[in-house]
N, C-alpha and C positions, 0 to 999 in steps of 0.2 A: 289751665291755660285758657284764656278768653277766646271765644269764637271770633273769627275774622269775618267782617261783612262780605257778602257774596260779590258785590261790585268791586271791593278792594282787591279781592283775589283775582278777578278778571283783569283789572288794571295792572296788577303786579305781573301777571303772566304775560300780558302784551309787552310791557316795558322791559321784561327780562329776556325776550327772545334773542337779541343780539348777543347778550352774555351767555345764554344757553348754547348758542351755536359755537361760540368761542370755546366754551368748556368741552363741548362734544369733540371739537377738533383736537384740543389738547389731550383728551382721553384716548382718542384713536392713536395718536403718536406715542403717548406714554405706554400704551399697551404693547406696541411693537418694541419700544425701548425696554420694557420690563421683560419681555420674552428673550431679547438679546442678552440682557443682564443675566438671566437664568442660565442660558446656554454657555456664556463666557465663564460663569462661576462653576458650572458642572465640569467644563473642559479643564479648568485650572485644578479643581480637586482631583479629577481622574489622573491628570498628568503628575501632580505632586505626590500622589500615592501609588504611582506605577514604578516599575523597575527603572524607568528613565527619569526619575524625580531630580537627579543631579543636573540634568540638562535644563529643567525648568528653573532651578535656582540659578544656574549659570546665565540663563537668558535674563533674569531679573537683575543680575549684577553687571550686565554689559553697560559700560560708560560711554555716553555720547555728549558732545557739547564742548565749547571753548573753555579751556582751563584758565586762560587769562581773565575771563569775566566771571570766574567762579561758577560756571554753569556746566562743568563736566559732571553731570548727574547720571546715576544709574537709570535704566529704563523704568524700574519701579518708582523712582523719585520723579522722573518726568511724567509718569502717569498720575501721581498724586499731586504734584505741584503745577504741572503744565496743563495736562488734559482736563483735570478737574476745574481749572480756571475757566474753561469754556462752559462747563456745567454751571458754575456759579455766576458766570456772566448772564446766561439764560435765566437763572434764578433771580438775579438782580433785576432783569427786565420784567419778569413776571411779578416780582414784589412791587415794583414801582407802578405797574399797570393796576394792580389790585388796590394800592393806596390812592392812586389818582383817579381811576375810572372804574374800579371794580367794587367788590363787596366791602373792602376795608375802608372805603372813603366815607361810609356812613357808620359812625360809631355804634349806633344801635344795632345795626345788622352785623357788625364785625365783633361785637362784644362776646357773643357765645363762642365762636370758633377761636378767637384770640385767647380768651380765658382758658378754653380747653387745651390749647397749645401750651400755655404756661403751666397748667396742671400736669400736662404730659412731659414736662421737663423737670419740675420740682420733685414729684413723687418718685420717678425712677432714679433720679440722682440721690435722693434720700435713702431709698432702699439699698442702692449699691453701697453707699457709705456705711450703712449699718452692717452689711454683710462683709464688706472688704476690710473694715477697720481692723479686725483681728488678724488679718494676714500680715500686717506690718510692711516694711520696705516701702516701695513706691506704689503699692496697690491703690491708694486713694487718688493717684493721678488719673485714674480712669473713670472718675465719677461721672463724666459727661458722655461716656460711650453709649449708655442705653437711653439717652434723651432724644435721639434723632429719629425721624420717620422718613423712610425712603419713598419719595413721591412716585417714582417710576414703578417700583415693585408693587406698592400698595394700590395704585390706580389700575395696574395690570390685573391684579387679583380681583378687584371690584368689578372691572369691566367684564371679566370672564364669567363670574358667578352672578352678577347683578343685572340680568336681562330685564327684569320687571321691577327692580327696586326703584323707589322714588328718585327723581333727578336731584332732589334736595340733598340726598345722602352724598352724592358725588360732589356737589357744590361744597358741602360741609367739609368733606375730606380734603378737597383741593385747597380750600382756604386755610384749614388747620395745617396742612403740610407746607403751605407757603410761609405762614408765620413761623412754623417750626424751623424752616430753612433760615429765616432771619435770625432766630435765636441761636441756631447752630453757628452761624457766621460770627455773631457777637462773642460766643463762647470761645471759638477758635482764636479770634483776634485778641481777646482779653486774657484768657487763661493758658493758652498754649503758645504764647510768644516768649521764647526763652531769653533771647538777647535782642535788644533793640538798638539799631544804629540810626541815629537821627539824620545824618547827612543824606544817605540814599533815600530815606523816607521823604525828606523835604524836596529832594530833586525829583521824586516821582510826581509831585504835584504839578510840575511844569508840563510834561507831556499829557498828564491827565487834564489839565486846564485847556490845552490846545484841542484835545479830543472833545471836551465838552463844548467849546466854542464852535467847532465844526458841526457837531451833531445838532446843536441848537439852531444852526443855520441850515439844517436839513441837508448837509453834505453826506452823500452815500458812497463816495469813491473809496474803495477798499485800499487802494495804493496810498491814500493819505491816512486813513484811520487805522489800518492794521499795524503799520510801523509804530505809531504812537501807542497803541495798545500793548504791543510787545515790549517797548521800552518801559512803559509804566509797570508791566508785570515784572520785568527783570529788576527794576529798582526796588519794588516792594519786596521781592524775593531777597535781594541783597540786604534789606533793612532788618531782616529777622522775622518780620510778620509773615505768616503763611501766605504764599503767593496767590492762593485762591481768593483772598480778600480783594486783590486787584480786580478780579473779574466782577465782583459785586459792585465795587466803586465805579467801574466803567459802565456797568449796566444802569446804575442810578443816574448817570449824567444824560441818558438818552431820553428825549421828550416823548411823552405819551399822547398828549392832546393833538388833534389834527391841526396842521398849520393853516393859518388864515391869511398868509401872505398873498396867496393868489386870489383870495376872496371867494365867497360862495361855497356851496357844499362839495365842490370838486377839488378842494384844496389838497386832498390826499391825507392818508393816515399818518399818525405820528410814527417816528422812526422806531419806537419800541416794538410796535406790531410788526413792522417790516423786518427788523433784526431778529426778533423772536422766530418769525417764520423761516428766516434764512438759516439761523444757527441751531435751532432745536434739533433738526435731523443729525447734525454733527455731534451734538451733545448726547442725544439718546442713542444714536446709532454707532458712535465711535468712542467718544470720551469716557462715558460711564462704563460700557462693556469692557474696554481695554483696562481701565482702572480696576474693575472687578477681577479681570483675568490676572492682573499683576499682583493683586492683594489677597485674593481668596484662596490661593493655592497653598494650603497648609497640610503637612504630612501628619495625619491623625494617628497612624500607627495601630489601626484596628480598634477592637472594643476596649483593649487595655489602655491604649492611648487616649481614647475618648473619655474613659473613666478618670485617668490621670489629669486630663484637662480640667475637669470639674472638681477635682480636689483642690484646685487653686481657687481661693475665695473670690478673687477678682473676676474669674470667668463665671462663677456662680452668681455673683452680683450682677453681671451683665445680663445673664439669662433671666434672672428674676425681675430685673428692672424692665426688660423688654416685654416679657410675657405678662407679668403681674402689675408692675409699676405703671406702665403705659395705660393699661385698661382702667386701673383705679384712678390714676391722675386725670385722664381725659374725661371719663364719665363723671367723676365726683365734681370736677370743676364746672362741667356743663350743667349738672343738676343744680349746684349751688347758685350759679349766676342766673339760671332760669327761675329758681325758686325765690330768690331774695332781691332781684332787681326787676326792672321793666322789660328786660330782654327775654326772649323765649326762643325755643327751637322752632323750626319750620313746622307749620301745621300738617304737612304731609307725613311727618316722621313720628314714630312711636319710640318710647324710651328703650325698648329692646333693640331697635335699629341703631340707636346711638351707642348702646353697649357693644353691639357687634362691630361698629366702626371703631370704638375705643380699643378693642382687641386688635383690630387690623392695623391701628397706628403703631403697634409693637413691631412692625417690620422696619427695622432700623439699619438697613444693609449698607448703602454706599457711605454715608457720612459717619456712621458708627465705625466702619472699618478705618476711615480716615482718622477719626479722633483716636482710635486705638493705636494707630501707628504714631501719631503725634505724642501720645502718652507714654508708650512703652518701646518706641523704636521699631524699625523695620524687621530686625532679626534678633529676637530674644524668645526664650521659652514662654514667658508670660504673654508676649505679643501673640504667639501661636495659640495659646490657650484662649485668649480673648477672641481671636478670629473664629475658633470653634464655637464659642458661646454666641457670638453674633450670628453666625450661620444657623446654629440650632435654634436660637431664640426667634429669629426672623421666620424660619420655616414653621416653628410651633405656633407662633402668633397667626401666620397665614392660614394654617390648617384649622385652628380653633375658630377663627373668624369665618372661614369658608363654611364650616358646619352650621354655625348659627345663621349666617346671612343667606345660605341656600334654603334653610327652612323658612326664613322670612320671604325669600324670593318666591317660594311656592305659594305662600299666603297671598302675596300681591298678584301672582299670576292667576290664582283662582278668582280673586276679586275682579281682575281685568276681564277674564273670560265671562264671569257672571254679568258684569256691566255690558259687555259687548252683546251677549245673548239677549239681555233685557232690551237693549237699544234696538236690535234687529227685530225682536218680537213686537215691540211697541210701534215700530215703524211700518209694519205690514198694514194695519188698518188705515193709517194715514194715507199710504200710497194707494190703497184700495179705494178709499173715498175720493181721492183726487182723480183716480182713473175713471171712476163712475161719473 
C-alpha cells in the first residue's frame, strides 16, 4: 500500500473532524441501544424458558388495531411491521446522509466498505444454500438470514472493547453496516414480498409525495408530517410489501444539505440531521429493544432442545453463515478490492484489524430475526430453530471478535503510551531551554 504524504494526512484529519464528531455521537447512542437490545433479549429468553412461558406467548398473540383497515395485528406483528419501520426510517436518513454528505459520496473512499458489504452478503448466503439445500422443504427460503449485520449490537461491542483502536475501524464498520442495511432493505422488498397489490401501493405514493414536498420546504410540524407518514406506512403494509420499506422511503425524501433559503451560513442544517437526532433515541431506545423482546423469546428446551435446533440444517446454515461466511466474505472482498484496484484501506489499519472487524460483522441480530420471521413465519418449529441459530451465531461472532480486537487494543494502547512517554520526555529539554 503506498505511503500517504504527510501533508495529505493532516489535511484529511482537519477536513474529517465534523464527520468524526458525528460518528462519535452515533457511537455513543448506538452503545446505549446495543445494551438495551441485550437486556431485552435476555429478558425474553428467560421469560420464554421459565415456568411462565405461556404468558409470554399469550402476550405476543394479543391483537390490537382496527379490523376494518386490516390492521388488527398481534403485538409481535406490530413490533416487526410497525416499530421496526421507525428503525428503518432512521436507517434511511443515515443512508441518505452517507450518500449525499458522508463517506459514500466519494466512490473511491466508498469502494472498500461497499465491496466488503457485498461480500458479506454473497458468501454467507452461498454457504447457507450449500448447507440447507439437503434439508428440503422451505429451508432455502432462509438464505438471506445470515447476510445482515446488526449495527447497534456491533457498534456497542466495538465501543466497549475498542478504547484505543483506530477511529478508522469504527468508520469502516459504520459505513459497512449502513450499506448492509441498504442491501437488507432491497432483499426484503424483492425476495420476501409474497403478494403484491398495486392499488394500495400506488395510493401510497400520494401521501409520500406530500410528505416529500413538505420536508423539501423544511416543514418540521409533526402534526402535518406524522399523519402522512402513518398513511404511507398503512398503504405499503396493505400492498403486501413489508411495511418497514415505507420507513426507508420516507427517510430518503428528507433533505440532507443545509437550506440556503435564508442565505448565509446560518441557514440551518438539513432536516435529515434534525430528524435523525429526534428519532434515533426512539429507534434505539424503544423500537429495536421491543422488537428483540417480542422476537427473541424462544423456548430452547435445555441442552437437548439446543442440540435438536442445530439438527435442522437451516439453523446450521444460519450459524455457519454468520460466524464463518461473514468473516470470509467481508475480509476477502476487502482484500481483493484493495489488491486489484486503486482503492485501499485506511493507513491507520492493519489487515488483522480488518479481519477482526470482519468477524464482528457476523453479529446479525435484529434484521436476521426479521428475515427469519418473513421466511418461516412467526410460529413454526423451523422459525424457533433459526432464532436459536441467530442468537448463538451473533454471540459467537461477538465473542471471537472481542478476543482478537482486545489483543489489538492492547497493542494500540502500548503504542499510545510509548508515544505519550516519548512526547513528555522530549518536551522536558525544550521547556527547560525556554525557562532558561
